[in-house]
C-alpha beads as a LAMMPS data file, in Angstrom:
LAMMPS data file: protein, C-alpha beads

87 atoms
86 bonds

1 atom types
1 bond types

-500.0 500.0 xlo xhi
-500.0 500.0 ylo yhi
-500.0 500.0 zlo zhi

Masses

1 110.0

Atoms # bond

1 1 1 22.070 114.255 166.527
2 1 1 24.453 112.348 164.292
3 1 1 21.488 110.708 162.580
4 1 1 19.947 114.118 161.834
5 1 1 22.577 115.021 159.225
6 1 1 21.239 113.850 155.878
7 1 1 23.469 111.885 153.575
8 1 1 24.767 113.876 150.614
9 1 1 24.541 112.476 147.090
10 1 1 28.120 111.423 146.332
11 1 1 27.588 111.432 142.574
12 1 1 26.336 115.012 142.693
13 1 1 29.240 116.083 144.920
14 1 1 31.701 114.481 142.490
15 1 1 29.988 116.197 139.561
16 1 1 30.147 119.513 141.419
17 1 1 33.865 119.101 142.060
18 1 1 34.525 118.261 138.394
19 1 1 32.530 121.239 137.140
20 1 1 34.188 123.665 139.537
21 1 1 37.658 122.454 138.581
22 1 1 36.802 122.726 134.889
23 1 1 35.270 126.200 134.861
24 1 1 36.791 128.163 137.750
25 1 1 40.349 129.030 138.734
26 1 1 41.660 126.382 141.118
27 1 1 43.455 128.925 143.311
28 1 1 40.228 130.868 143.883
29 1 1 38.264 127.863 145.105
30 1 1 40.899 125.481 146.517
31 1 1 39.463 125.470 150.077
32 1 1 35.984 124.807 148.691
33 1 1 37.229 121.876 146.617
34 1 1 39.067 120.457 149.628
35 1 1 36.001 120.540 151.861
36 1 1 33.819 119.034 149.106
37 1 1 36.299 116.179 148.692
38 1 1 36.292 115.642 152.453
39 1 1 32.501 115.707 152.507
40 1 1 32.422 113.094 149.744
41 1 1 34.602 110.868 151.943
42 1 1 32.513 111.512 155.083
43 1 1 29.018 112.539 153.886
44 1 1 27.353 112.746 157.319
45 1 1 30.013 114.883 158.990
46 1 1 28.259 117.942 160.443
47 1 1 31.568 119.737 161.032
48 1 1 32.407 119.479 157.332
49 1 1 28.980 120.873 156.457
50 1 1 29.630 123.827 158.761
51 1 1 33.049 124.301 157.170
52 1 1 31.450 124.199 153.709
53 1 1 29.036 126.924 154.778
54 1 1 31.820 129.123 156.187
55 1 1 34.000 128.704 153.108
56 1 1 31.080 129.422 150.781
57 1 1 30.206 132.553 152.779
58 1 1 33.782 133.766 152.322
59 1 1 33.701 133.443 148.534
60 1 1 32.002 136.789 148.048
61 1 1 31.269 137.446 144.363
62 1 1 32.449 133.941 143.440
63 1 1 29.354 132.493 145.121
64 1 1 27.313 133.062 141.977
65 1 1 29.842 131.330 139.757
66 1 1 30.105 128.400 142.168
67 1 1 26.340 127.942 142.204
68 1 1 26.190 128.239 138.422
69 1 1 28.543 125.306 137.938
70 1 1 27.714 123.381 141.108
71 1 1 24.067 124.069 142.018
72 1 1 23.938 120.994 144.261
73 1 1 25.964 122.948 146.825
74 1 1 22.904 125.126 147.445
75 1 1 20.902 121.995 148.292
76 1 1 23.536 120.814 150.757
77 1 1 23.693 124.248 152.370
78 1 1 19.910 124.636 152.455
79 1 1 19.542 121.266 154.158
80 1 1 21.520 122.620 157.093
81 1 1 19.062 125.493 157.500
82 1 1 16.285 123.091 158.397
83 1 1 18.104 121.034 160.991
84 1 1 16.770 121.288 164.531
85 1 1 19.200 123.400 166.594
86 1 1 16.936 123.910 169.605
87 1 1 18.443 123.400 173.045

Bonds

1 1 1 2
2 1 2 3
3 1 3 4
4 1 4 5
5 1 5 6
6 1 6 7
7 1 7 8
8 1 8 9
9 1 9 10
10 1 10 11
11 1 11 12
12 1 12 13
13 1 13 14
14 1 14 15
15 1 15 16
16 1 16 17
17 1 17 18
18 1 18 19
19 1 19 20
20 1 20 21
21 1 21 22
22 1 22 23
23 1 23 24
24 1 24 25
25 1 25 26
26 1 26 27
27 1 27 28
28 1 28 29
29 1 29 30
30 1 30 31
31 1 31 32
32 1 32 33
33 1 33 34
34 1 34 35
35 1 35 36
36 1 36 37
37 1 37 38
38 1 38 39
39 1 39 40
40 1 40 41
41 1 41 42
42 1 42 43
43 1 43 44
44 1 44 45
45 1 45 46
46 1 46 47
47 1 47 48
48 1 48 49
49 1 49 50
50 1 50 51
51 1 51 52
52 1 52 53
53 1 53 54
54 1 54 55
55 1 55 56
56 1 56 57
57 1 57 58
58 1 58 59
59 1 59 60
60 1 60 61
61 1 61 62
62 1 62 63
63 1 63 64
64 1 64 65
65 1 65 66
66 1 66 67
67 1 67 68
68 1 68 69
69 1 69 70
70 1 70 71
71 1 71 72
72 1 72 73
73 1 73 74
74 1 74 75
75 1 75 76
76 1 76 77
77 1 77 78
78 1 78 79
79 1 79 80
80 1 80 81
81 1 81 82
82 1 82 83
83 1 83 84
84 1 84 85
85 1 85 86
86 1 86 87
């Protein structure tokens, strides 16, 4: 199962972090930035991907702004939708 988590593109994660910090209020997205930085350090960590999904879900109306400035996040989140979770 550990090999099923695809590797994220570190350059695109770094770009996403930079864009979010530049265009959105840091206080509003601090947990999102933290999990993205952790994911950049450990790109195959499934728990961090799940945390990213939970944090993104909790952003409410900010989701649109996040995806405007960091569209790569939608690719990371969508990749998790297609993983095999069958028992």
